[in-house]
MDAnalysis code that builds the backbone (N, CA, C; Angstrom):
import MDAnalysis as mda
import numpy as np

u = mda.Universe.empty(246, n_residues=82, atom_resindex=np.repeat(np.arange(82), 3), trajectory=True)
u.add_TopologyAttr("name", ["N", "CA", "C"] * 82)
u.add_TopologyAttr("resid", np.arange(1, 83))
u.add_TopologyAttr("resname", ["MET", "PRO", "GLY", "CYS", "SER", "GLY", "VAL", "THR", "ALA", "THR", "GLY", "ILE", "ASP", "LEU", "ASN", "ALA", "ASN", "PRO", "ASN", "GLN", "LYS", "VAL", "ILE", "ALA", "VAL", "ASP", "PRO", "SER", "VAL", "ILE", "PRO", "LEU", "GLY", "SER", "ARG", "VAL", "HIS", "VAL", "GLU", "GLY", "TYR", "GLY", "GLU", "ALA", "ILE", "ALA", "GLY", "ASP", "THR", "GLY", "GLY", "ALA", "ILE", "ASN", "GLY", "ASN", "LYS", "VAL", "ASP", "LEU", "TYR", "MET", "GLN", "SER", "HIS", "ASP", "ASP", "ALA", "ILE", "ALA", "PHE", "GLY", "ARG", "LYS", "THR", "ILE", "SER", "VAL", "THR", "ILE", "LEU", "ASP"])
u.atoms.positions = np.array([
    [0.743, -1.199, -0.058],
    [-0.048, 0.015, 0.001],
    [0.885, 1.244, 0.024],
    [1.496, 1.590, -1.019],
    [2.277, 2.728, -1.083],
    [1.488, 4.047, -0.688],
    [2.206, 4.838, 0.127],
    [1.443, 6.081, 0.555],
    [0.528, 5.906, 1.703],
    [0.467, 4.625, 2.320],
    [-0.486, 4.424, 3.283],
    [0.212, 3.372, 4.334],
    [0.096, 3.796, 5.609],
    [0.698, 2.972, 6.636],
    [-0.120, 1.626, 6.956],
    [-1.310, 1.684, 6.470],
    [-2.168, 0.455, 6.644],
    [-2.993, 0.651, 7.924],
    [-2.868, 1.601, 8.762],
    [-3.659, 1.886, 9.879],
    [-4.306, 3.163, 9.747],
    [-5.623, 3.358, 9.838],
    [-6.401, 4.481, 9.607],
    [-6.394, 5.371, 10.884],
    [-6.836, 6.652, 10.700],
    [-6.935, 7.690, 11.692],
    [-7.847, 7.072, 12.941],
    [-8.698, 6.178, 12.750],
    [-9.481, 5.656, 13.747],
    [-8.947, 4.262, 14.263],
    [-7.815, 3.886, 13.787],
    [-7.216, 2.637, 14.322],
    [-7.528, 1.352, 13.559],
    [-8.149, 1.472, 12.449],
    [-8.535, 0.271, 11.729],
    [-7.236, -0.217, 11.042],
    [-6.878, -1.440, 11.220],
    [-5.716, -2.019, 10.660],
    [-6.028, -2.638, 9.256],
    [-5.749, -1.923, 8.246],
    [-6.086, -2.459, 6.855],
    [-5.246, -3.770, 6.457],
    [-4.102, -3.846, 7.110],
    [-3.191, -4.943, 6.851],
    [-3.922, -6.328, 7.473],
    [-4.429, -6.043, 8.612],
    [-5.157, -7.191, 9.360],
    [-6.539, -7.469, 8.840],
    [-7.061, -6.491, 8.225],
    [-8.542, -6.465, 7.785],
    [-8.575, -6.023, 6.323],
    [-7.860, -6.693, 5.350],
    [-7.845, -6.227, 3.985],
    [-9.217, -6.146, 3.262],
    [-10.169, -6.868, 3.758],
    [-11.584, -6.821, 3.064],
    [-12.479, -5.715, 3.638],
    [-11.972, -4.990, 4.754],
    [-12.757, -3.971, 5.281],
    [-12.867, -2.785, 4.337],
    [-14.113, -2.320, 4.116],
    [-14.375, -1.172, 3.239],
    [-14.305, 0.088, 4.090],
    [-13.336, 0.958, 3.822],
    [-13.146, 2.141, 4.640],
    [-13.064, 3.307, 3.631],
    [-13.518, 4.496, 4.076],
    [-13.361, 5.684, 3.302],
    [-12.674, 6.785, 4.223],
    [-12.005, 7.584, 3.621],
    [-11.385, 8.797, 4.148],
    [-12.388, 9.890, 3.999],
    [-12.633, 10.676, 5.076],
    [-13.686, 11.800, 4.940],
    [-13.094, 12.953, 5.630],
    [-13.895, 14.086, 5.471],
    [-13.645, 15.281, 6.201],
    [-14.585, 15.157, 7.357],
    [-14.065, 14.993, 8.581],
    [-15.007, 14.787, 9.739],
    [-15.923, 15.894, 10.082],
    [-15.871, 17.056, 9.426],
    [-16.728, 18.018, 9.742],
    [-18.025, 17.851, 8.837],
    [-17.895, 16.996, 7.858],
    [-18.991, 16.711, 6.913],
    [-19.660, 15.270, 7.319],
    [-18.702, 14.279, 7.351],
    [-19.147, 12.948, 7.788],
    [-18.346, 12.605, 9.076],
    [-19.100, 12.341, 10.089],
    [-18.388, 12.009, 11.376],
    [-17.626, 10.721, 11.270],
    [-16.309, 10.700, 11.752],
    [-15.629, 9.549, 11.911],
    [-16.306, 8.462, 12.581],
    [-16.268, 7.202, 12.082],
    [-16.859, 6.045, 12.684],
    [-18.300, 5.901, 12.136],
    [-18.803, 6.751, 11.277],
    [-20.115, 6.501, 10.712],
    [-20.176, 5.330, 9.795],
    [-21.235, 4.748, 9.676],
    [-21.434, 3.679, 8.664],
    [-22.079, 4.446, 7.468],
    [-21.616, 4.180, 6.282],
    [-22.060, 4.886, 5.073],
    [-22.323, 3.872, 3.932],
    [-23.145, 4.358, 3.038],
    [-23.236, 3.634, 1.798],
    [-22.661, 4.461, 0.708],
    [-21.770, 3.984, -0.160],
    [-21.140, 4.659, -1.104],
    [-21.549, 4.153, -2.494],
    [-22.151, 4.921, -3.313],
    [-22.532, 4.478, -4.646],
    [-21.469, 3.809, -5.368],
    [-21.666, 2.616, -5.879],
    [-20.710, 1.896, -6.606],
    [-19.622, 1.189, -5.894],
    [-19.599, 1.361, -4.544],
    [-18.590, 0.763, -3.644],
    [-19.215, -0.104, -2.620],
    [-20.368, 0.317, -2.026],
    [-21.126, -0.417, -1.005],
    [-21.083, 0.204, 0.304],
    [-21.317, -0.642, 1.302],
    [-21.270, -0.067, 2.694],
    [-19.973, -0.106, 3.267],
    [-19.573, 0.993, 3.914],
    [-18.213, 1.229, 4.433],
    [-18.232, 1.925, 5.772],
    [-17.102, 2.082, 6.378],
    [-16.949, 2.909, 7.654],
    [-16.096, 4.155, 7.247],
    [-16.533, 5.313, 7.802],
    [-15.838, 6.510, 7.620],
    [-14.794, 6.356, 8.680],
    [-13.506, 5.895, 8.353],
    [-12.520, 5.530, 9.280],
    [-11.303, 6.204, 9.149],
    [-11.173, 7.118, 8.194],
    [-9.878, 7.844, 8.007],
    [-10.030, 9.181, 7.506],
    [-9.031, 9.975, 7.558],
    [-8.980, 11.339, 7.075],
    [-7.770, 11.501, 6.112],
    [-7.629, 12.647, 5.503],
    [-6.513, 12.907, 4.680],
    [-6.397, 14.357, 4.402],
    [-5.176, 14.757, 3.970],
    [-4.942, 16.158, 3.857],
    [-5.618, 16.830, 2.596],
    [-5.979, 15.942, 1.709],
    [-6.627, 16.348, 0.450],
    [-8.091, 16.173, 0.503],
    [-8.563, 15.529, 1.711],
    [-10.005, 15.266, 1.816],
    [-10.724, 16.368, 2.609],
    [-11.133, 17.312, 1.856],
    [-11.799, 18.635, 2.469],
    [-13.200, 18.643, 1.836],
    [-14.184, 19.050, 2.666],
    [-15.521, 19.208, 2.236],
    [-16.193, 17.977, 1.692],
    [-16.734, 18.051, 0.491],
    [-17.512, 16.965, 0.057],
    [-16.715, 16.087, -0.859],
    [-15.542, 15.640, -0.317],
    [-14.687, 14.725, -1.032],
    [-14.493, 13.482, -0.186],
    [-14.365, 12.323, -0.734],
    [-14.067, 11.136, 0.048],
    [-12.983, 10.392, -0.771],
    [-12.199, 9.588, -0.029],
    [-11.268, 8.749, -0.687],
    [-11.561, 7.279, -0.190],
    [-11.745, 6.364, -1.222],
    [-12.101, 5.023, -0.947],
    [-10.863, 4.133, -0.826],
    [-10.830, 3.254, 0.101],
    [-9.693, 2.305, 0.266],
    [-10.019, 1.222, -0.780],
    [-8.954, 0.857, -1.463],
    [-9.034, -0.226, -2.435],
    [-7.897, -1.078, -2.162],
    [-8.112, -2.408, -2.347],
    [-6.918, -3.394, -2.032],
    [-5.827, -3.366, -2.945],
    [-6.075, -2.849, -4.082],
    [-4.941, -2.814, -5.081],
    [-5.108, -1.530, -5.959],
    [-3.896, -1.246, -6.579],
    [-3.778, -0.138, -7.464],
    [-4.699, -0.368, -8.670],
    [-4.799, -1.603, -9.184],
    [-5.585, -1.893, -10.314],
    [-6.996, -1.666, -9.957],
    [-7.461, -2.014, -8.714],
    [-8.840, -1.824, -8.328],
    [-9.065, -0.321, -8.268],
    [-8.218, 0.487, -7.758],
    [-8.455, 1.854, -7.815],
    [-8.541, 2.538, -9.173],
    [-7.685, 2.128, -10.087],
    [-7.708, 2.551, -11.472],
    [-9.075, 2.190, -12.065],
    [-9.482, 0.960, -11.851],
    [-10.631, 0.486, -12.486],
    [-11.933, 1.275, -11.970],
    [-12.007, 1.610, -10.674],
    [-13.046, 2.399, -10.174],
    [-12.965, 3.876, -10.592],
    [-11.745, 4.435, -10.681],
    [-11.621, 5.743, -11.219],
    [-11.979, 6.825, -10.279],
    [-11.796, 8.064, -10.820],
    [-12.272, 9.206, -10.037],
    [-13.633, 9.720, -10.605],
    [-14.482, 9.838, -9.742],
    [-15.921, 10.261, -10.239],
    [-16.764, 10.875, -9.142],
    [-17.839, 11.430, -9.496],
    [-18.781, 12.061, -8.690],
    [-19.752, 10.826, -8.283],
    [-19.919, 10.723, -6.878],
    [-20.742, 9.675, -6.384],
    [-21.479, 10.202, -5.354],
    [-22.656, 9.425, -4.851],
    [-23.317, 9.910, -3.764],
    [-23.014, 8.976, -2.488],
    [-23.032, 9.658, -1.390],
    [-22.667, 8.906, -0.091],
    [-23.733, 9.212, 0.897],
    [-24.367, 8.138, 1.421],
    [-25.405, 8.268, 2.381],
    [-24.971, 7.757, 3.764],
    [-25.094, 8.543, 4.747],
    [-24.815, 8.275, 6.133],
    [-25.905, 7.299, 6.576],
    [-25.481, 6.097, 7.073],
    [-26.506, 5.146, 7.554],
    [-26.734, 5.233, 9.068],
    [-25.625, 5.483, 9.883],
    [-25.674, 5.774, 11.209],
    [-24.334, 6.204, 11.751],
])
């Protein structure tokens, strides 16, 4: 995972839980720890932050670079479930 330590801001260890769906969020928009539904990605945990994640932007954790490229950069809807 180049550019990622594998442990999120909320302590989720992506190395130990590689199938966990996690998104990075701006906590002033989506509270950390929230369960969310992301269009085209599914249900995930708002479990990380990032310097470039401000306002209505999210960053989706993908297991591989190929997965990230296949998903691409796009406008999606995110629904907070709880």
